[in-house]
C-alpha positions in Angstrom: -11.1 5.7 25.7 -12.9 3.0 23.6 -10.7 0.4 22.0 -13.7 -1.7 20.7 -14.8 -2.3 16.7 -17.9 -1.1 16.1 -20.5 -3.6 15.5 -20.2 -2.9 11.7 -16.4 -3.3 11.7 -16.5 -6.5 13.7 -19.4 -8.0 11.0 -16.3 -6.6 8.3 -13.6 -8.8 10.1 -15.2 -11.7 9.9 -16.5 -11.6 6.4 -13.2 -10.6 4.8 -11.4 -12.9 7.3 -13.1 -16.2 5.5 -13.0 -14.2 2.2 -9.5 -13.9 2.7 -9.0 -17.8 3.9 -11.3 -19.4 0.9 -10.9 -17.0 -1.9 -7.4 -15.7 -1.6 -5.0 -18.0 0.7 -5.7 -21.0 -1.6 -4.5 -19.2 -5.2 -1.7 -16.8 -3.2 1.1 -19.4 -4.6 0.0 -19.3 -7.9 -0.4 -15.6 -8.4 3.3 -15.4 -7.1 4.7 -18.1 -9.4 3.0 -16.6 -12.6 3.1 -12.9 -11.5 -0.1 -12.3 -13.6 -2.7 -9.9 -11.7 -5.6 -12.1 -10.1 -8.6 -9.9 -11.8 -11.0 -12.5 -10.5 -9.9 -11.3 -6.9 -10.1 -7.7 -8.0 -13.5 -7.8 -9.0 -14.4 -9.7 -6.0 -12.9 -7.1 -3.8 -14.6 -4.7 -5.7 -17.9 -6.2 -5.1 -17.3 -6.2 -1.4 -16.7 -2.5 -1.7 -12.9 -2.8 -0.6 -11.6 -0.5 -3.4 -13.6 2.5 -3.0 -13.6 2.9 0.7 -12.6 6.5 0.1 -14.1 7.4 -3.1 -17.4 9.7 -3.3 -20.6 7.7 -3.1 -21.8 9.2 -6.3 -19.1 7.6 -7.9 -19.7 4.1 -6.5 -17.4 4.8 -3.8 -18.1 4.3 -0.1 -16.9 7.6 2.0 -15.9 5.4 4.5 -13.5 6.2 7.6 -9.8 5.4 8.0 -10.0 2.8 10.3 -12.5 0.7 8.4 -9.7 1.2 5.6 -7.1 -0.5 8.0 -9.6 -3.3 8.9 -10.1 -4.3 5.5 -6.2 -4.3 4.7 -5.2 -6.2 7.5 -7.0 -8.9 6.9 -7.0 -9.6 3.2 -3.2 -9.6 3.7 -3.9 -12.6 5.8 -4.9 -14.3 2.5 -2.6 -12.7 -0.2 -0.3 -9.4 0.6 -0.2 -8.5 -3.5 -4.2 -7.9 -3.0 -3.6 -5.4 -0.6 -1.9 -3.0 -3.6 -5.4 -3.0 -4.8 -7.1 -1.5 -2.3 -4.2 0.9 -1.1 -4.4 2.1 -5.1 -7.9 2.4 -5.5 -8.6 4.5 -2.3 -5.7 6.6 -2.9 -6.7 7.3 -6.6 -10.1 7.5 -5.5 -9.4 10.5 -3.1 -7.0 11.9 -5.7 -9.3 12.0 -8.1 -12.8 12.4 -6.2 -11.6 15.8 -4.6 -9.7 16.8 -7.9 -10.6 15.4 -10.8 -12.8 17.0 -13.4 -16.4 15.9 -13.7 -15.4 13.8 -17.2 -12.3 12.2 -15.3 -14.3 10.9 -12.2 -17.3 9.7 -14.5 -14.5 8.0 -16.7 -12.5 6.6 -14.1 -13.7 5.9 -10.4 -16.7 3.7 -11.2 -14.8 0.8 -12.6 -11.6 1.1 -10.4 -14.2 0.9 -7.5 -15.4 -2.1 -9.3 -12.6 -3.8 -9.6 -12.1 -3.2 -13.3 -9.9 -0.8 -13.9 -6.6 0.4 -12.1 -5.0 3.6 -11.9 -1.4 4.0 -10.5 0.1 6.1 -8.7 3.5 7.4 -10.8 5.2 9.4 -8.3 8.8 8.0 -7.9 11.8 8.5 -10.5 14.8 7.6 -10.8 16.5 10.6 -9.6 13.4 11.2 -6.8 12.3 8.5 -4.6 12.0 9.8 -0.9 12.7 13.7 -2.3 9.3 14.0 -3.9 9.8 17.9 -4.2 12.3 17.4 -6.6 11.1 15.7 -10.0 12.5 15.5 -13.1 9.1 14.9 -15.1 7.9 17.5 -16.7 4.7 18.8 -18.3 4.4 22.1 -20.9 1.6 23.8 -21.5 0.6 23.6 -25.1 -3.3 25.2 -26.1 -5.9 22.6 -24.3 -3.2 20.2 -23.7 -0.3 19.2 -21.7 2.9 17.8 -23.3 4.3 15.3 -20.7 8.0 14.1 -20.7 9.6 11.8 -18.3 10.1 8.5 -16.4 8.7 6.8 -13.5 10.1 3.9 -11.8 9.4 1.5 -9.4 5.5 2.4 -9.9 3.4 -0.5 -8.0 0.9 -2.1 -10.7 2.3 -0.3 -13.5 2.3 -3.2 -16.1 -1.5 -4.2 -14.9 -2.8 -0.3 -14.5 -5.1 1.6 -17.4 -4.2 4.7 -16.1 -1.5 6.6 -13.7 -1.9 9.9 -11.6 1.2 11.1 -12.5 3.6 13.9 -10.9 4.9 16.0 -13.4 7.2 19.2 -12.7 4.3 22.5 -14.6 6.9 25.2 -13.1 10.6 24.8 -13.0 11.3 27.9 -10.8 9.8 26.3 -7.8 9.9 22.9 -5.8 7.0 21.6 -4.5 5.1 24.7 -5.8 6.0 23.4 -8.9 4.5 20.0 -9.3 1.2 19.4 -11.0 -0.7 16.1 -11.1 -2.6 15.0 -13.9 -4.5 11.6 -14.9 -2.7 10.0 -17.6 -4.4 7.0 -19.6 -1.6 4.4 -20.4 -2.6 3.4 -24.0 -1.9 7.4 -25.5 0.9 7.8 -27.9 4.5 8.4 -26.4 4.1 6.2 -23.1 6.3 2.9 -22.6 6.6 0.6 -19.9 8.7 -2.0 -18.7 8.4 -4.4 -15.9 10.7 -4.7 -13.1 12.1 -8.4 -11.6 11.5 -8.1 -7.9 12.3 -10.3 -4.9 8.3 -10.2 -4.0 4.9 -9.1 -4.7 5.1 -10.6 -8.2 1.7 -10.3 -8.9 1.8 -6.7 -8.1 4.3 -6.2 -11.1 5.6 -2.8 -10.6 7.0 -1.0 -13.6 9.1 1.9 -15.3 6.8 4.0 -17.2 8.5 6.4 -19.9 6.5 9.2 -21.1 7.9 10.7 -24.6 6.1 13.8 -25.4 2.9 12.6 -24.6 -0.6 14.8 -25.0 -2.6 15.1 -22.2 -5.9 17.1 -22.4 -6.2 20.3 -20.3 -9.5 18.7 -18.5 -7.3 15.5 -17.4 -5.3 18.0 -15.1 -6.2 17.3 -11.3 -6.7 20.6 -9.3 -5.3 23.8 -10.1 -1.5 23.9 -11.1 1.5 23.8 -8.5 -1.2 21.6 -6.4 0.2 17.8 -7.1 2.6 17.8 -4.4 0.0 18.7 -1.7 -2.8 16.3 -3.6 -0.3 13.5 -2.9 1.1 14.7 0.6 -2.3 14.4 2.2 -2.8 10.7 1.2 0.8 9.4 2.5 0.5 10.0 6.1 -2.7 7.7 6.0 -1.5 4.8 3.5 1.6 4.3 5.4 -0.1 3.5 8.2 -2.0 1.0 5.4 1.1 -0.4 4.5 2.0 -1.2 8.2 -1.5 -2.8 8.8 -0.6 -4.9 5.4 2.4 -6.2 7.2 0.9 -6.9 10.3 -1.8 -9.0 8.5 0.4 -11.2 6.9 3.2 -11.4 10.2 -0.1 -12.6 12.8 -1.5 -15.0 10.5 2.3 -16.6 10.4 2.0 -16.3 14.1 -1.2 -18.1 14.2 0.1 -20.9 12.1 3.1 -20.9 13.3 1.0 -21.6 17.2 -0.6 -24.2 16.0 2.5 -26.1 14.5 4.0 -26.0 17.6 1.6 -26.9 19.5 1.3 -30.5 17.4 4.9 -31.1 16.5 6.8 -33.5 19.3 10.3 -33.6 19.8 12.5 -35.0 22.6 8.8 -36.7 23.4 6.9 -33.4 24.1 5.3 -30.4 22.1 7.2 -27.7 20.9 5.4 -25.4 22.2 6.8 -26.8 25.5 10.3 -25.6 24.8 11.2 -22.2 26.4 13.3 -21.5 23.0 9.9 -21.8 21.3 7.4 -20.4 23.2 9.3 -17.3 24.1 9.9 -15.9 20.9 6.1 -16.6 19.9 5.1 -14.5 22.9 7.9 -11.7 22.3 6.4 -11.8 18.4 2.8 -11.3 19.6 3.8 -8.7 22.2 5.1 -6.6 19.3 2.2 -7.5 17.1 -0.2 -6.2 19.3 1.9 -2.7 20.2 2.4 -1.9 16.7 -1.5 -2.3 15.5 -2.5 -0.5 18.5 -0.2 2.0 17.2 -1.7 2.0 13.5 -5.1 2.1 14.8 -4.6 4.8 16.9 -2.8 6.6 14.0 -6.1 6.2 12.1 -8.3 7.1 15.0 -6.4 10.5 15.1 -7.2 11.1 11.6 -10.6 10.0 11.3 -11.3 12.9 14.1 -9.4 15.2 12.3 -5.8 15.8 14.6 -2.6 15.2 13.8 -1.2 12.2 13.3 2.3 12.5 11.0 4.4 11.3 13.7 2.2 8.0 14.3 2.7 7.3 10.4 6.1 7.6 10.3 6.7 5.7 13.5 4.2 3.0 12.2 5.5 3.0 8.5 9.5 2.2 10.0 8.5 -0.4 12.7 5.7 -2.5 11.5 7.6 -3.9 8.2 10.6 -4.2 10.2 8.7 -6.6 12.9 7.0 -8.1 10.0 9.6 -9.5 8.6 11.5 -10.3 11.7 8.5 -12.3 12.7 7.9 -14.1 9.8 11.8 -14.9 9.5 11.2 -16.6 13.4 8.0 -18.5 11.5 10.1 -19.9 9.0 12.5 -21.2 11.5 10.5 -22.3 14.0 8.9 -24.7 11.0 12.3 -25.9 10.6 13.3 -27.4 7.0 9.8 -27.1 5.8 9.7 -23.8 6.2 12.5 -22.9 3.8 10.5 -24.7 0.9 7.9 -23.4 -1.0 5.5 -25.7 0.4 4.7 -23.3 2.8 4.0 -19.8 3.0 6.4 -18.0 4.7 8.9 -17.6 2.3 6.7 -15.6 0.0 5.3 -13.7 2.9 8.8 -12.8 4.1 9.8 -11.8 0.7 6.3 -10.0 0.4 6.9 -7.8 3.0 10.7 -6.8 2.5 9.5 -4.6 0.1 7.6 -2.3 2.3 10.6 -1.9 4.5 11.1 0.6 1.1 8.5 1.6 -0.5 6.5 4.7 0.5 9.1 5.8 2.9 12.6 3.9 4.2 12.8 3.8 7.9 15.7 6.1 7.5 13.3 8.9 6.4 10.5 8.0 8.4 12.7 8.2 11.5 13.9 11.7 10.3 9.7 12.3 10.4 9.5 11.5 13.8 12.5 13.7 15.0 11.2 16.1 13.4 7.6 16.1 15.0 9.3 15.5 18.5 11.8 18.4 18.4 11.0 20.5 15.3 13.1 21.4 12.5 16.3 21.7 13.8 16.5 18.3 14.4 16.9 17.8 10.7 19.9 16.7 9.2 21.9 18.8 7.2 
């Protein structure tokens, strides 16, 4: 068993940690307050190759392994949590488009996405279909050399900033999962409307409701064959759940490091706070849990890179790491006293940000169902 990063990965960690500290962290609070997408940071991430890790090299991508993508996400989260959505979405889009898109679609959308000059959102969730992703109401009907798209998508990350979206819609009313197809939909087409959601956190990654009113999409913008859309997105869900977990752990880890520095310096009753067990023990516990969760994540990504099953590990990481991050950042906030409760320190923002990932891409309850299914078979599934 080898728990070491490669020399290239070690260099990536050093580079991105410096980038996150110098370029992202000082501006993170401003982005949160204005709610404006930091396009300059997006382009910087593009220059670093972070937005093309899973895209084909022929279109500006890196063809990188998943462990490397996990490292990149964890390090970027130390500077600004919302920027990790760029890594998630760009690489999911890069993989789906790279595998299933027509040459026209790949050449139009992959290079600018990898460069941080365009955003392709992922539009799966609907008002009546969140975790039940096979039960979509949004429909696409064939009309000659086009499809006509009608329906609504809700909770779409970066939906207000994106130039296009991969939209999953029903093309066969008789089937569930096999009746779903994927389409690349430019969001400036007639009939597309969007409205922003007012979220607790991740303000710079503004989520949106997307409405499609008889939107005509060229047939060339269908991704893969009809009926394969559900399987396209499911292929990316497992590893993206681990990527989400690592984003949460990155925010929690930097919070813990800042708190350790603080309690070593802050004096109370004539000695440093770190000398009180009521302070040092919660820190020791958090450090232990973060390490355990981190290695669960990287083990899952290693399994994926080696073509081995990892659905169980992905679901374990997705329910545990966001919960752990919330608890850790909350404890760090408390250990900073009343200043920790102000927006002068980053803990309240990080806390708001990571809470969203206790929901997005699968709640803890759904993840535990998956774990139980992988452990005990389908007879363990609820009615």
